[in-house]
SEFIBA-605573 format. One record per residue (C-alpha): x, y, z; residue number from 1. Coordinates in nm, 4 decimals, always signed. Layout:
<mitors>
       east      north         up     i
          X          Y          Z   NUM
...
</mitors>
This chain:
<mitors>
       east      north         up     i
    -0.5900    +2.6056    -2.1152     1
    -0.7951    +2.5392    -1.7667     2
    -0.8704    +2.1981    -1.5852     3
    -1.0707    +2.1452    -1.2999     4
    -1.1102    +2.5228    -1.2191     5
    -0.6830    +2.5271    -1.1617     6
    -0.4129    +2.6603    -1.3903     7
    -0.2910    +2.3465    -1.5754     8
    +0.0836    +2.4339    -1.7975     9
    +0.0763    +2.1324    -2.0089    10
    -0.0999    +1.8506    -2.1067    11
    +0.1652    +1.5940    -2.2730    12
    +0.1122    +1.2067    -2.3754    13
    +0.4710    +0.9720    -2.3403    14
    +0.3678    +0.6435    -2.5760    15
    +0.0314    +0.5667    -2.3978    16
    +0.0687    +0.7534    -2.0742    17
    -0.0950    +1.1128    -2.0391    18
    +0.0761    +1.3105    -1.8796    19
    -0.0933    +1.6660    -1.7007    20
    +0.1869    +1.9222    -1.5559    21
    +0.1139    +2.1926    -1.3073    22
    +0.1881    +2.5372    -1.1866    23
    +0.2320    +2.3563    -0.8559    24
    +0.2344    +2.1452    -0.5883    25
    -0.0863    +2.2725    -0.3983    26
    -0.1834    +2.2530    -0.7873    27
    -0.1418    +1.8662    -0.8840    28
    -0.2530    +1.8213    -0.5309    29
    -0.5606    +1.9901    -0.5682    30
    -0.5981    +1.8869    -0.9606    31
    -0.5886    +1.5155    -0.8259    32
    -0.8547    +1.5071    -0.5619    33
    -1.0640    +1.5988    -0.8047    34
    -0.9461    +1.3945    -1.0615    35
    -1.0294    +1.1006    -0.7889    36
    -1.3327    +1.2320    -0.6317    37
    -1.4867    +1.2305    -1.0134    38
    -1.3594    +0.8517    -1.1040    39
    -1.4777    +0.7505    -0.6861    40
    -1.8310    +0.8568    -0.7900    41
    -1.8129    +0.7240    -1.1382    42
    -1.7023    +0.3277    -1.0258    43
    -1.9915    +0.4068    -0.7495    44
    -2.2401    +0.4504    -0.9958    45
    -2.2394    +0.0634    -1.0778    46
    -2.1415    -0.0623    -0.7938    47
    -2.2867    -0.0736    -0.4135    48
    -1.9219    +0.0050    -0.2491    49
    -1.5572    +0.0138    -0.4160    50
    -1.1702    -0.0488    -0.2358    51
    -0.7853    +0.2026    -0.3658    52
    -0.4760    +0.1546    -0.3282    53
    -0.3721    +0.4481    -0.1128    54
    +0.0413    +0.5608    -0.1462    55
    +0.1716    +0.7154    +0.0929    56
    +0.4823    +0.9970    +0.1383    57
    +0.5314    +1.3728    +0.0910    58
    +0.4226    +1.4072    -0.2268    59
    +0.1206    +1.2440    -0.1774    60
    +0.0625    +1.5742    +0.1380    61
    -0.1002    +1.7733    -0.0656    62
    -0.3671    +1.5170    -0.2805    63
    -0.4501    +1.3612    +0.0447    64
    -0.5161    +1.7025    +0.2669    65
    -0.7386    +1.8201    -0.0755    66
    -0.8604    +1.4924    -0.1528    67
    -0.9860    +1.4473    +0.2122    68
    -1.1518    +1.8528    +0.1641    69
    -1.4022    +1.6896    -0.1308    70
    -1.7761    +1.6760    +0.0839    71
    -1.9131    +1.4646    -0.2075    72
    -1.6925    +1.1607    -0.1465    73
    -1.8275    +0.8115    -0.0474    74
    -1.5812    +0.7940    +0.2251    75
    -1.8701    +0.5358    +0.3633    76
    -1.8720    +0.3159    +0.0526    77
    -1.5165    +0.2771    +0.0596    78
    -1.1907    +0.0049    +0.1152    79
    -0.8850    +0.2398    +0.1126    80
    -0.5676    -0.0199    +0.0712    81
    -0.1707    +0.0662    +0.1078    82
    +0.0873    -0.0195    -0.0974    83
    +0.4224    -0.1177    +0.1604    84
    +0.5052    -0.1665    +0.5149    85
    +0.9192    -0.2280    +0.6562    86
    +0.9456    -0.5786    +0.7550    87
    +0.9492    -0.5788    +1.1407    88
    +0.7190    -0.1932    +1.2504    89
    +0.4679    -0.2241    +1.4215    90
    +0.1808    +0.0016    +1.3330    91
    +0.2231    +0.3236    +1.6246    92
    +0.6285    +0.3782    +1.4994    93
    +0.6820    +0.7794    +1.3459    94
    +0.7919    +0.6069    +1.0112    95
    +0.4838    +0.3097    +0.9757    96
    +0.2888    +0.3610    +0.6003    97
    -0.0318    +0.2548    +0.8549    98
    +0.0131    +0.5033    +1.0818    99
    +0.0695    +0.7649    +0.7914   100
    -0.2177    +0.6672    +0.6609   101
    -0.4747    +0.6150    +1.0202   102
    -0.3164    +0.9822    +1.0653   103
    -0.3929    +1.2250    +0.7772   104
    -0.6694    +0.9881    +0.5810   105
    -0.8912    +0.6702    +0.8343   106
    -0.8766    +0.9031    +1.1054   107
    -0.9849    +1.2348    +0.8848   108
    -1.3334    +1.0858    +0.7497   109
    -1.5202    +0.7705    +0.8290   110
    -1.3864    +0.4428    +0.5832   111
    -1.5800    +0.2148    +0.4764   112
    -1.2428    +0.0908    +0.6413   113
    -0.8822    +0.0421    +0.6165   114
    -0.6554    -0.2723    +0.5340   115
    -0.3040    -0.2115    +0.5924   116
    -0.0438    -0.4096    +0.6072   117
    +0.1066    -0.5821    +0.9538   118
    +0.4955    -0.5691    +0.8365   119
    +0.5748    -0.7204    +1.2186   120
    +0.3225    -1.0082    +1.1794   121
    +0.6095    -1.2756    +1.1644   122
    +0.6278    -1.4521    +0.9630   123
    +0.6049    -1.2274    +0.6782   124
    +0.4404    -1.4940    +0.4279   125
    +0.1636    -1.5452    +0.6208   126
    +0.0863    -1.0574    +0.5733   127
    +0.1960    -1.1295    +0.2673   128
    -0.0065    -1.4323    +0.1346   129
    -0.3898    -1.2512    +0.3031   130
    -0.2883    -0.8870    +0.1585   131
    -0.3072    -1.0621    -0.1890   132
    -0.5947    -1.2630    -0.1075   133
    -0.7559    -0.8889    +0.0123   134
    -0.6183    -0.7672    -0.2685   135
    -0.8015    -0.9930    -0.5031   136
    -1.0987    -1.0624    -0.3309   137
    -1.0974    -0.6141    -0.2882   138
    -1.0446    -0.6010    -0.6482   139
    -0.9506    -0.2346    -0.6280   140
    -1.0939    +0.0292    -0.8887   141
    -0.8455    +0.3084    -0.7856   142
    -0.4366    +0.3657    -0.7265   143
    -0.2930    +0.6410    -0.6695   144
    +0.0862    +0.6108    -0.6301   145
    +0.3929    +0.8141    -0.6579   146
    +0.7931    +0.7234    -0.8472   147
    +1.0098    +0.7062    -0.5677   148
    +1.4094    +0.9069    -0.6639   149
    +1.4927    +0.5997    -0.7585   150
    +1.1581    +0.5722    -1.0718   151
    +1.0550    +0.3233    -0.7591   152
    +0.6616    +0.2859    -0.7972   153
    +0.6093    +0.1138    -0.4486   154
    +0.8856    -0.0261    -0.2959   155
    +0.9747    -0.1403    -0.6015   156
    +1.3545    +0.0009    -0.6073   157
    +1.5467    -0.1158    -0.8811   158
    +1.5949    -0.3107    -1.1506   159
    +1.2749    -0.3763    -1.0388   160
    +1.0313    -0.6935    -1.1352   161
    +0.7866    -0.7033    -1.3969   162
    +0.7389    -0.9980    -1.5007   163
    +0.5606    -1.1011    -1.1836   164
    +0.2122    -1.1752    -1.1433   165
    +0.2587    -1.1760    -0.7298   166
    +0.0263    -0.9624    -0.5338   167
    +0.2656    -0.8750    -0.3428   168
    +0.6468    -0.9850    -0.1564   169
    +0.8904    -0.9166    +0.0012   170
    +1.1925    -0.6456    -0.1089   171
    +1.5393    -0.5124    +0.0041   172
    +1.5820    -0.1427    -0.0290   173
    +1.8181    -0.0469    -0.1891   174
    +2.0520    +0.2686    -0.0811   175
    +1.8959    +0.5133    -0.2791   176
    +1.5161    +0.4545    -0.1225   177
    +1.6455    +0.4362    +0.2310   178
    +1.8044    +0.7836    +0.2072   179
    +1.4600    +0.9021    +0.0741   180
    +1.3198    +0.8164    +0.3600   181
    +1.5745    +0.9634    +0.4985   182
    +1.5284    +1.3035    +0.3758   183
    +1.1872    +1.2758    +0.4591   184
    +1.2762    +1.2845    +0.8133   185
    +1.1579    +0.9605    +0.9307   186
    +1.4730    +0.7751    +0.9978   187
    +1.7767    +0.9914    +1.1672   188
    +2.0168    +0.8252    +0.9217   189
    +2.0304    +0.5193    +0.7015   190
    +2.2132    +0.3108    +0.9124   191
    +1.8523    +0.3274    +1.1380   192
    +1.5858    +0.2881    +0.8390   193
    +1.5066    -0.1180    +0.8027   194
    +1.6404    -0.3329    +0.4591   195
    +1.3286    -0.4820    +0.3674   196
    +0.9867    -0.4167    +0.3065   197
    +0.6165    -0.5972    +0.2053   198
    +0.5829    -0.4265    -0.1404   199
    +0.2732    -0.4512    -0.3674   200
    +0.4932    -0.5442    -0.6841   201
    +0.4558    -0.3855    -1.0115   202
    +0.1744    -0.5256    -1.1830   203
    -0.0581    -0.5480    -0.8876   204
    +0.0239    -0.1578    -0.8437   205
    -0.1077    -0.1229    -1.2647   206
    -0.3770    -0.3702    -1.2506   207
    -0.6734    -0.1856    -1.1553   208
    -0.8456    +0.0417    -1.3913   209
    -0.7839    +0.3897    -1.2878   210
    -0.3982    +0.4968    -1.2064   211
    -0.2853    +0.8024    -1.1040   212
    +0.0247    +0.9071    -1.0200   213
    +0.0592    +1.2057    -0.8730   214
    +0.4806    +1.3260    -0.7689   215
    +0.5821    +1.7165    -0.7704   216
    +0.9613    +1.8079    -0.6156   217
    +1.2454    +1.9059    -0.7976   218
    +1.4166    +1.6094    -0.5993   219
    +1.2004    +1.4338    -0.8428   220
    +1.2536    +1.5106    -1.1497   221
    +1.5933    +1.3015    -1.2619   222
    +1.3477    +1.0340    -1.1894   223
    +1.0342    +1.1115    -1.4083   224
    +1.2550    +1.2193    -1.6788   225
    +1.4255    +0.8689    -1.6865   226
    +1.0084    +0.7189    -1.6475   227
    +0.9734    +0.9737    -1.9581   228
    +1.2439    +0.9373    -2.2010   229
    +1.4621    +0.7130    -2.1175   230
    +1.3426    +0.3355    -2.1978   231
    +1.1285    +0.0717    -1.9963   232
    +1.4037    -0.0722    -1.8533   233
    +1.3257    -0.1821    -1.4645   234
    +1.6166    -0.0052    -1.3792   235
    +1.3774    +0.2382    -1.4255   236
    +1.0804    +0.0929    -1.2680   237
    +0.8424    +0.3725    -1.3038   238
    +0.9797    +0.3733    -1.7080   239
    +0.6141    +0.0912    -1.7968   240
    +0.4319    +0.4139    -1.6853   241
    +0.4515    +0.4632    -2.0812   242
    +0.3464    +0.1373    -2.1361   243
    +0.0479    +0.1908    -1.9554   244
    -0.3309    +0.4308    -2.1452   245
    -0.5285    +0.3462    -1.7738   246
    -0.2395    +0.5548    -1.6032   247
    -0.2252    +0.9907    -1.5855   248
    +0.0854    +1.1185    -1.4288   249
    +0.1088    +1.4169    -1.2742   250
    +0.3746    +1.6315    -1.1888   251
    +0.4498    +1.9829    -1.0716   252
    +0.6501    +2.2576    -1.2608   253
    +0.9275    +2.1178    -1.0447   254
    +0.9149    +1.8015    -1.1168   255
    +0.9245    +1.7990    -1.4912   256
    +1.1654    +2.0868    -1.5134   257
    +1.3468    +1.8294    -1.6670   258
    +1.1702    +1.6737    -1.9429   259
    +1.2526    +1.8339    -2.3193   260
    +0.8787    +1.8639    -2.4309   261
    +0.8106    +2.1886    -2.1142   262
    +0.7208    +2.4757    -2.2407   263
</mitors>
């Protein structure tokens, strides 16, 4: 089966969740970038401008590199928000998610606006209130995110709060999440990794009409299996995706390697 010019290994359905599996991280990123371009074009057909929530991190690089090459995307009509930032971290730190978004996207295309989470603003509650108001006002059409090695969505580590209707909150980072940041090369050790962050809540991530979940790499395989084949539980935050008809999970052969129904 071919999808948008890229070889698609398999399309699956887990309860309400559509799942597509691609041969490589690169083909996943290319296909997701084309899907994103199609979605934003449809949204912009009926509105003068839209906003989107985008994730940061190593697992998003294949997508972000492909999406900036999508020449037909009218970035000047799109405002970009992101999902999280470490408490106390300034935007120039090498591990800052604001810096990641600026270097990988905002400096490369002409956005209408990029709104960063100011992790170094004190008190943190003021920043939470500001960013929550921003999201409610902008009402993002699309959310593009990933799944963490411990099953987290943004920095909502297990056990995640599925019930809260808040938009953003302060979270204490699980050691598994901090270890992932070390493994990705952002910090030298777990001890040097911040312990708290501002994160969008699970409900805020799932509010947009279109939710794209891009999860390549072998290190995510256990979390993917738990999210798809296990029960819907806060102990695996990504398992809530099973209940989301507006979501689409993109896997590569490595991240899908433990899924039973993979040929």
